[in-house]
C-alpha positions as CSV (number, residue, x, y, z in Angstrom):
1,M,38.0,150.3,106.7
2,L,35.3,147.6,106.6
3,P,31.6,147.9,105.8
4,S,29.4,147.6,108.8
5,R,26.3,145.5,109.1
6,A,24.2,148.7,108.8
7,L,25.8,149.5,105.4
8,I,25.4,145.9,104.2
9,G,21.7,146.0,105.3
10,V,21.1,149.3,103.4
11,L,22.8,147.8,100.3
12,A,20.7,144.7,100.5
13,A,17.5,146.7,101.0
14,L,18.2,148.9,98.0
15,S,19.1,145.9,95.8
16,V,15.8,144.2,96.7
17,S,13.8,147.3,96.2
18,L,15.3,148.1,92.8
19,A,15.0,144.5,91.7
20,G,11.3,144.7,92.6
21,L,10.9,148.0,90.7
22,A,12.4,146.4,87.6
23,F,9.4,144.0,87.4
24,S,6.9,146.8,88.2
25,P,4.9,148.7,85.5
26,L,7.1,151.8,86.0
27,P,9.1,152.8,82.9
28,T,12.7,151.6,82.8
29,A,14.0,155.1,82.6
30,T,12.2,155.9,85.9
31,V,13.7,152.9,87.6
32,A,17.2,153.8,86.4
33,L,16.7,157.4,87.6
34,L,15.6,156.1,91.1
35,A,18.7,153.8,91.1
36,A,21.0,156.6,90.3
37,L,19.5,158.9,93.0
38,A,19.8,156.1,95.6
39,A,23.4,155.4,94.6
40,A,24.2,159.2,94.7
41,A,22.6,159.5,98.1
42,L,24.5,156.5,99.4
43,L,27.8,157.8,98.1
44,A,27.2,161.1,99.7
45,A,26.4,159.5,103.0
46,V,29.6,157.4,102.7
47,A,31.7,160.4,101.9
48,A,30.2,162.4,104.8
49,D,30.8,159.4,107.1
50,V,34.4,159.1,106.1
51,S,35.0,162.9,106.5
52,L,33.3,163.1,109.9
53,S,35.1,159.9,111.2
54,I,38.5,161.2,110.1
55,S,37.8,164.5,111.8
56,R,36.6,162.8,115.0
57,R,39.7,160.5,115.0
58,R,42.0,163.6,114.9
59,R,40.1,165.3,117.7
60,C,39.8,162.2,119.9
61,P,42.9,160.0,119.4
62,L,43.1,156.8,121.5
63,A,46.3,155.8,123.2
64,L,47.3,152.3,124.5
65,R,49.7,151.3,127.2
66,R,50.4,147.7,128.2
67,S,51.4,146.5,131.7
68,L,53.7,143.5,131.0
69,P,56.1,141.7,133.4
70,R,59.8,141.9,132.6
71,A,59.8,138.2,131.5
72,F,57.4,135.2,131.3
73,A,57.8,131.6,132.3
74,V,56.5,128.7,130.3
75,G,53.1,127.4,131.6
76,V,52.7,130.2,134.2
77,P,49.5,132.3,133.7
78,V,50.1,136.0,134.0
79,A,47.6,138.8,134.2
80,V,48.1,141.4,131.4
81,R,46.5,144.8,131.7
82,V,45.9,147.1,128.8
83,Q,45.1,150.7,129.5
84,L,43.2,152.7,126.8
85,D,43.3,156.5,127.2
86,N,40.8,158.8,125.5
87,P,42.1,162.4,125.9
88,G,39.5,163.9,123.6
89,H,35.9,165.2,124.3
90,C,34.0,162.5,122.4
91,S,33.2,159.0,123.5
92,A,34.8,155.9,121.9
93,R,33.2,152.5,121.7
94,G,34.7,149.5,119.9
95,M,36.7,146.3,120.2
96,L,40.3,145.6,120.9
97,F,42.4,142.8,119.3
98,E,45.7,142.0,121.0
99,L,48.2,140.9,118.3
100,A,50.8,138.8,120.0
101,D,52.9,135.7,119.2
102,P,50.7,132.7,118.5
103,S,52.6,130.6,121.2
104,L,51.1,132.9,123.8
105,D,47.8,131.3,124.9
106,M,45.2,134.2,125.3
107,P,41.4,134.3,125.6
108,A,39.3,134.7,122.5
109,M,39.5,138.2,121.2
110,P,38.1,140.9,120.9
111,L,37.8,142.8,124.2
112,R,35.0,145.3,124.1
113,F,35.4,148.8,125.5
114,A,33.5,152.0,125.9
115,I,35.4,155.2,127.0
116,E,33.9,158.6,127.6
117,G,35.9,161.7,126.6
118,G,38.8,162.5,128.9
119,Q,38.6,159.0,130.6
120,S,40.6,155.8,130.6
121,E,39.6,152.1,130.7
122,N,41.6,149.1,131.9
123,L,41.2,145.8,130.1
124,E,42.7,142.8,131.7
125,F,43.1,139.2,130.5
126,M,45.2,136.1,131.4
127,L,48.0,135.0,129.2
128,T,49.9,131.7,129.4
129,P,53.2,131.3,127.4
130,T,53.6,127.8,125.9
131,R,57.1,128.0,124.4
132,R,60.4,129.7,125.3
133,G,62.0,132.4,123.4
134,L,61.7,136.1,122.5
135,K,58.0,136.9,121.9
136,R,56.6,140.0,120.2
137,F,53.6,142.0,121.0
138,D,52.7,144.0,117.9
139,A,50.7,147.3,118.0
140,A,47.1,146.4,119.0
141,Q,44.2,146.6,116.6
142,V,41.2,148.6,117.5
143,R,37.9,148.5,115.6
144,L,35.8,151.6,116.0
145,R,32.4,152.3,114.5
146,S,32.3,155.3,112.2
147,T,30.3,158.4,113.0
148,L,27.2,157.5,110.9
149,G,27.7,153.8,111.5
150,L,28.4,152.8,107.9
151,F,32.0,151.6,108.5
152,D,34.2,149.9,111.0
153,W,37.6,151.5,111.2
154,N,40.6,149.1,111.9
155,L,43.2,151.2,113.6
156,R,46.7,150.2,115.0
157,I,47.5,151.9,118.3
158,G,50.2,151.4,120.9
159,A,53.9,150.4,120.6
160,S,55.4,147.1,119.7
161,E,57.1,145.3,122.6
162,S,59.1,142.2,123.1
163,R,59.5,139.9,126.1
164,R,61.5,136.8,126.8
165,V,59.8,133.6,127.8
166,F,62.0,131.4,130.0
167,P,61.7,127.8,131.1
168,N,59.6,127.5,134.2
169,F,62.3,127.7,136.8
170,E,59.8,126.9,139.5
171,H,62.4,125.2,141.7
172,Q,64.9,128.0,141.1
173,A,62.4,130.5,142.5
174,G,62.8,128.8,145.9
175,F,66.5,128.3,145.8
176,G,67.0,130.3,148.9
177,W,65.5,127.4,150.8
178,L,68.2,125.1,149.6
179,A,70.8,126.3,152.1
180,G,72.3,123.4,154.0
181,D,72.8,119.7,153.3
182,R,69.7,118.6,155.2
183,R,67.5,120.6,152.8
184,L,69.3,119.3,149.8
185,A,68.7,115.8,151.2
186,K,65.0,116.4,151.2
187,M,65.1,116.9,147.5
188,G,66.8,113.5,147.1
189,I,70.3,115.0,146.8
190,K,72.7,112.8,148.7
191,S,75.8,114.2,150.4
192,V,79.0,112.2,150.6
193,R,81.2,112.6,153.7
194,R,84.6,113.9,152.7
195,R,87.7,112.4,154.1
196,G,90.0,115.1,155.4
197,S,89.2,118.7,155.0
198,G,89.3,121.6,152.6
199,T,92.3,123.8,152.0
200,D,90.7,127.3,152.0
201,F,90.9,129.0,155.4
202,D,87.5,129.9,156.8
203,Q,87.8,131.1,160.4
204,L,89.4,130.6,163.8
205,V,87.4,128.5,166.3
206,E,88.0,127.0,169.7
207,Y,89.9,123.7,169.6
208,R,87.7,120.7,170.3
209,A,88.8,117.2,171.2
210,G,89.3,115.2,168.0
211,D,90.4,118.1,165.9
212,P,93.7,117.5,164.1
213,I,96.6,118.8,166.1
214,R,98.1,120.3,162.9
215,Q,95.2,122.8,162.6
216,I,96.0,124.5,166.0
217,D,97.0,128.1,165.5
218,W,99.7,128.6,168.1
219,K,99.8,132.4,167.9
220,A,96.1,132.7,168.5
221,T,96.4,130.1,171.2
222,L,99.1,132.1,173.1
223,K,97.1,135.3,172.6
224,H,93.8,133.9,174.0
225,S,95.4,131.5,176.6
226,R,93.3,128.6,175.3
227,P,93.6,126.2,172.3
228,I,92.5,127.9,169.0
229,A,92.3,125.9,165.8
230,R,92.0,126.9,162.2
231,K,88.7,125.9,160.4
232,F,88.9,125.2,156.7
233,Q,86.3,125.0,154.0
234,D,86.0,123.4,150.6
235,E,87.9,125.3,147.8
236,R,85.7,128.0,146.5
237,D,87.8,129.3,143.6
238,Q,86.6,126.6,141.1
239,S,85.0,126.8,137.7
240,V,81.9,124.9,136.6
241,M,81.4,124.9,132.9
242,F,78.4,123.5,131.0
243,L,78.6,122.2,127.5
244,L,75.0,122.0,126.3
245,D,74.1,120.1,123.2
246,C,71.5,121.9,121.1
247,G,71.5,119.5,118.1
248,R,68.9,117.2,116.6
249,R,69.2,114.6,119.4
250,M,67.9,117.1,121.9
251,R,64.6,117.7,120.1
252,A,62.7,115.0,122.0
253,D,59.5,116.3,123.5
254,D,57.2,115.0,126.1
255,S,55.0,118.1,126.1
256,Q,51.9,116.1,125.2
257,Q,51.8,115.5,129.0
258,R,52.4,119.0,130.2
259,M,53.9,122.3,129.1
260,G,57.6,122.7,129.5
261,A,58.2,119.0,129.5
262,A,60.4,119.1,126.4
263,H,63.7,117.4,127.1
264,F,65.7,120.6,126.3
265,D,63.6,122.7,128.7
266,Q,64.1,120.2,131.5
267,A,67.9,120.1,130.7
268,L,67.9,123.9,131.1
269,N,66.1,123.5,134.4
270,A,68.7,121.1,135.6
271,L,71.5,123.3,134.4
272,M,70.1,126.3,136.3
273,L,69.7,124.2,139.5
274,L,73.3,123.1,139.5
275,A,74.4,126.7,138.5
276,F,72.7,128.0,141.6
277,V,74.2,125.4,143.9
278,A,77.7,126.0,142.5
279,L,77.4,129.8,142.8
280,S,76.3,129.3,146.4
281,H,79.5,127.3,147.0
282,G,81.5,130.3,145.7
283,D,82.4,128.7,142.3
284,A,82.3,130.4,139.0
285,V,79.7,129.2,136.4
286,G,79.8,129.4,132.6
287,A,78.2,127.7,129.6
288,M,78.7,127.0,126.0
289,T,76.3,125.5,123.4
290,F,77.1,123.4,120.4
291,G,75.0,121.6,117.7
292,T,73.7,124.8,116.2
293,P,74.5,126.4,112.8
294,E,77.9,128.1,112.7
295,G,77.8,131.5,114.3
296,M,74.8,130.8,116.5
297,E,76.6,129.3,119.4
298,K,76.2,130.8,122.9
299,R,79.3,131.4,125.0
300,F,79.0,132.5,128.6
301,A,82.4,133.0,130.3
302,P,82.6,131.7,133.9
303,R,81.5,134.3,136.5
304,K,80.8,134.4,140.2
305,G,78.1,136.0,142.2
306,R,74.3,135.7,142.5
307,Q,73.7,138.0,139.6
308,T,75.4,135.4,137.4
309,L,72.3,133.2,137.5
310,N,70.1,135.9,136.1
311,A,72.7,136.7,133.3
312,L,72.9,133.0,132.5
313,M,69.1,132.7,132.3
314,A,69.0,135.7,129.9
315,E,71.8,134.2,127.8
316,L,70.2,130.7,127.4
317,G,66.6,131.4,127.9
318,D,65.7,131.6,124.2
319,V,68.0,128.9,122.9
320,E,66.2,126.2,121.0
321,P,67.4,122.8,119.8
322,T,68.0,122.7,116.0
323,P,68.0,119.9,113.3
324,T,71.8,120.4,113.1
325,Y,74.3,117.5,113.6
326,S,76.2,117.8,116.9
327,D,80.0,117.7,116.4
328,Y,81.4,116.6,119.7
329,T,85.0,116.8,118.7
330,R,84.7,120.3,117.4
331,A,82.8,121.4,120.6
332,A,85.5,119.8,122.8
333,A,88.3,121.5,120.9
334,D,86.6,124.9,121.1
335,L,86.0,124.6,124.9
336,I,89.6,123.5,125.5
337,R,90.9,126.5,123.6
338,R,88.7,128.9,125.5
339,Q,88.7,127.4,129.0
340,R,92.3,126.6,129.9
341,K,91.9,126.7,133.7
342,R,91.1,123.3,135.2
343,G,87.6,122.9,136.5
344,L,84.4,120.8,136.4
345,L,82.8,120.3,132.9
346,I,79.3,119.0,132.5
347,L,78.4,117.7,129.0
348,I,74.6,117.5,128.6
349,T,73.6,115.6,125.5
350,N,71.5,112.7,124.2
351,F,73.8,110.3,122.4
352,R,73.2,107.1,120.4
353,D,75.5,104.1,120.1
354,E,76.7,105.2,116.7
355,D,78.1,108.3,118.4
356,A,80.4,106.3,120.7
357,G,83.6,106.7,118.7
358,E,83.4,110.5,118.3
359,L,82.1,111.0,121.8
360,A,84.9,108.9,123.3
361,S,87.4,111.0,121.4
362,A,85.9,114.3,122.6
363,L,85.7,113.1,126.2
364,H,89.4,112.0,126.1
365,L,90.3,115.5,124.9
366,L,88.2,117.2,127.6
367,R,89.5,115.0,130.4
368,S,93.0,115.9,129.6
369,R,92.4,119.2,131.3
370,H,89.0,119.0,133.2
371,V,87.0,116.8,135.5
372,V,84.1,115.7,133.2
373,I,80.6,114.6,134.0
374,L,78.7,113.1,131.0
375,A,75.0,113.6,131.4
376,S,72.9,111.8,128.8
377,L,69.1,112.1,128.6
378,R,67.0,109.0,128.3
379,E,63.6,109.1,126.6
380,Q,60.7,108.0,128.8
381,I,58.9,106.5,125.8
382,V,61.7,103.8,125.5
383,A,61.0,102.4,129.0
384,S,57.2,102.6,128.3
385,I,57.6,100.6,125.1
386,A,59.9,98.0,126.7
387,E,57.5,97.5,129.6
388,Q,54.3,97.2,127.5
389,P,52.2,94.0,127.7
390,L,53.1,91.5,125.0
391,T,49.8,91.1,123.3
392,G,51.0,90.1,119.8
393,P,53.9,90.0,117.4
394,N,54.1,93.7,116.9
395,S,54.2,94.5,120.6
396,A,56.9,91.8,121.1
397,L,59.0,93.3,118.3
398,E,58.6,96.8,119.7
399,A,59.6,95.7,123.2
400,A,62.6,93.8,121.9
401,A,63.8,96.9,119.8
402,A,63.4,99.2,122.9
403,L,65.4,96.7,125.1
404,K,68.1,96.5,122.4
405,Y,68.3,100.3,122.2
406,A,68.6,100.6,125.9
407,Q,71.2,97.9,126.1
408,S,73.3,99.6,123.4
409,R,73.3,102.8,125.4
410,A,74.3,101.0,128.6
411,D,77.1,99.2,126.8
412,V,78.5,102.6,125.5
413,L,78.3,104.1,129.0
414,R,80.0,101.1,130.4
415,R,82.9,101.3,128.0
416,L,83.2,105.0,128.6
417,G,83.2,104.5,132.3
418,V,86.1,102.0,132.3
419,S,88.5,105.0,132.3
420,G,86.8,106.5,135.4
421,L,84.4,108.9,133.6
422,V,81.6,110.2,135.8
423,S,78.4,109.5,133.8
424,I,74.7,110.0,134.3
425,D,72.0,108.3,132.3
426,C,68.5,109.3,133.4
427,E,65.2,110.7,132.3
428,P,65.2,114.5,132.0
429,R,63.0,115.1,135.1
430,Q,65.7,113.4,137.2
431,L,68.6,115.3,135.7
432,G,68.7,118.2,138.2
433,V,69.0,116.0,141.3
434,E,71.5,113.7,139.7
435,L,73.8,116.6,138.6
436,V,73.8,118.2,142.1
437,T,74.4,114.9,143.7
438,R,77.5,114.2,141.5
439,Y,78.7,117.8,142.0
440,E,78.4,117.5,145.8
441,A,80.2,114.2,145.8
442,L,83.1,115.5,143.7
443,K,83.3,118.7,145.9
444,R,83.4,116.8,149.1
445,A,85.9,114.2,147.8
446,G,88.3,117.0,146.8
447,S,88.2,116.1,143.1
448,I,87.4,119.7,142.2
């Protein structure tokens, strides 16, 4: 309950009047009596206002209902509608303050409303999430003027709600368009022609000149009195597992340029893109995180089917990188223990040259059972510093340091690649295309 401007004005006027009477020729006792009468009258008015307002509130309670989507995406504006219901017989005028997570960009509050008895009013505003995670909408705050106008009542109405904010899977929303190699090629994803054929039977087709003789199905040929061949497809009963680094090295952020540009967010986008493509090929997709405090790791067992993508989004959508050290060896041992069936493993991280020894040990362990792709994110700022104009000693030192850093990473990748490791070293925005290109190449080459 806050004093209104009217009450503040009345108090100010009384104070000035009584101060003026103190300097008048009136006796002090008379001035004191007038002050006492004024205070008593004001207290009576305040008590009456409080009593009438409480009674009115009980007779005319306001109800609030929000219309929220099931989930939000970073950087995507969404219209939020708030419905205020007034089931009573008296009118209600006031202001509404929406109390939501500070990472949700909303217009300046309050929103003003005026509702007659038995009516409803819809208030609508645009909301733009700026960060991923589970976001909370607390009960809204409504400020109503009291019956006599001496107070503003701050009331909390409506229920608390929570919604998840996911990365902006803009490309994933149009994944249905990606069917076929020609459309993948338009995204920059190159297909590699596979020598030979798959081993999973697809269907019987009419034999054509040039088809291998060994693929002729002689029983079907006798039955149809014309050559019939078996058509095969790539193996579809494979497992694609993601090992996602959530440690301190993944906290790089280019969000000064645009929302959702943090390296970790773009890594999630790339992960979901490859997950969709793998699921479309009939493979099972799973994920594990590491580099988080003990007990906070996420483990998603490999599954098949289109619903897997939604479940994977829900599982990883609120994961955030932490200041924790990433233990590659421990993560590799945990994955080997849980994922015994051979499959494709994609390790997404951002390593430094000092991690080379531990990373090599972890990769050796992983490659003992799986086909491994090492995807390392490269900071865009490093290339910018290395390419800056050399205008003085400081800029020359910065460029030399950036080049040395990039060379150290390249040397580590070169040493790791000697044993045949498939590696990717790119900026985060290129990771999705690079991952799908490597996956398609391994798939068509029969490596997985």
